[in-house]
N, C-alpha and C positions, 0 to 999 in steps of 0.2 A: 415559682413558676418562672421559666424563661419566656422571652418573647417568641422563640421559635416554636415552643410547645403550645402557646395561645393561637399562633397563626396556623399550625397544622390541626389543632382542634377546631378552629372556625372553618377551614376547608373541608374537614370532615363532616361537620354539621350541615354545610352547604350542600355538599355532595348527597348526603341522606335526605334532605328535603327536597332536592331536585329529582332524585330517582323516585320518591313517593309521588310526586305530582306528575310525572311521565307515566307512571303505572295507572294512575287513576284517570288518566285521558284516553286509555285504549278502549276502542268500541267494543260493544258486546257483539258476538257473532250471531247473525241471523240464520236459522235453519228451517226447512220445510218439513213440518211434521205431518205425516199422512198416516191412515191406517184404517182398519175396519173394526167396528165393535161386534163382538161375537158372544153368544150364549152357548154353552157346551151342549145343551139339549135341543135347542131349536135353531142354531145357526146364527146368521147375521141378525143384528138388531138394528131396525132403522130409526130414524128421527130422534137421536140421542144428542144432547148438548154437550159440546166440548168447549170448554171456557179456561181463559187465561185471567185470573183475577188481578195480577199486577197490571196488566195492559188494559183491563176492562173491555175485552173483546172475546169473541168465540164464534163458533159455526156450528151448525146442525148437521148431522149425518144424513145422507141421502137415504132413498128407499132400500138400498141393499148395505146400509151400515157404513158407507165409505166416507171419509173426511180428509181434508187437507187444509192446513194453514201455516203461515209463517209464525214462528216464535223465537224468542231470544234464547241462547244457550243458558241453562240454569233456571228457565221459568217453570213454575209449578203449573200443572194442568189438572183441572177438574172435570171429570166425566160424569154426567148425570142423566 
């Protein structure tokens, strides 16, 4: 191998590592999740728990089944 090919390979490796590091530092997007819990037979379902396990937080729907909470894009939501 020549000195030139070793230097080119080294720069390529550094560039790949730097791009992975930059990608990992991008913050997740926060979105507002809102909705109404409904039953097809009876309509709105009040006092239902809406929970994000990864964040360890959640909300309870009000008397007409409405909820609103901030979540990160890609979060899983459990409704019970």
